[in-house]
C-alpha positions, 0 to 999 in steps of 0.5 A: 692568179698567184703561186707561192714557191716554197724555199725547198722548191726554189732551192731544187729549181735554182739550177734547172730554171734559167733566169730568162726562161719562159716557164709553163705550168702545164698539164701532163695528162695528154691534154696540153701540147707539151704532154706525151702521156696520152690516155691518162686516167685522171685529167688534171691531176698531173703537171709539169713545168715546161722550160722554154727560151721563148714565149708561147701564144697558148700560155699567156696567163701570168702566174704571179710568184714570189721568185720573179720567174716568167711563169704562165698557164694556159686557159686549160689549166685554170680549171684545175688550179685554185686559191693558195697555190704552192709548189714545194719540194718534198720527198724527192719531188715537186709537190703542187697543192692549193687550198683544196689539197694535193694537186700533184706530188710528182711535178716534172721539169721539162726543157723544150725547143718551142720551135718543135712544139706543134698541136698537130705534131705527128711524132708526139702523137705517135709517142703518145700512142706508144706510151698509152699502154704503159699508163693507167 
């Protein structure tokens, strides 16, 4: 799978993504272990770039890109991403799109301590429950 990172996004991300970082394009709708947004109304329409100093066993599929980032997705994201994937920076936000159209107009960038991430992390689940009434 490939993604074209437009010049506008490259300029925006230049100071946010260390050269040696592992970057995961992950859903941010409660369905990924990096998401704190539980109970989202629409699964697969909210994404984030997760920046980690280490690789992740669940994010093994390379997302080939024109910048040379170590960018990966999991099996779960494949369902929502199509051909002609692009990341641009427009109207003060990162915009993810593919040949079908807009996927997310507000992609976020999140740094994470990989050692602290766990699928069974009770603190994250508590945060998701707290946020649950604030979304949708």
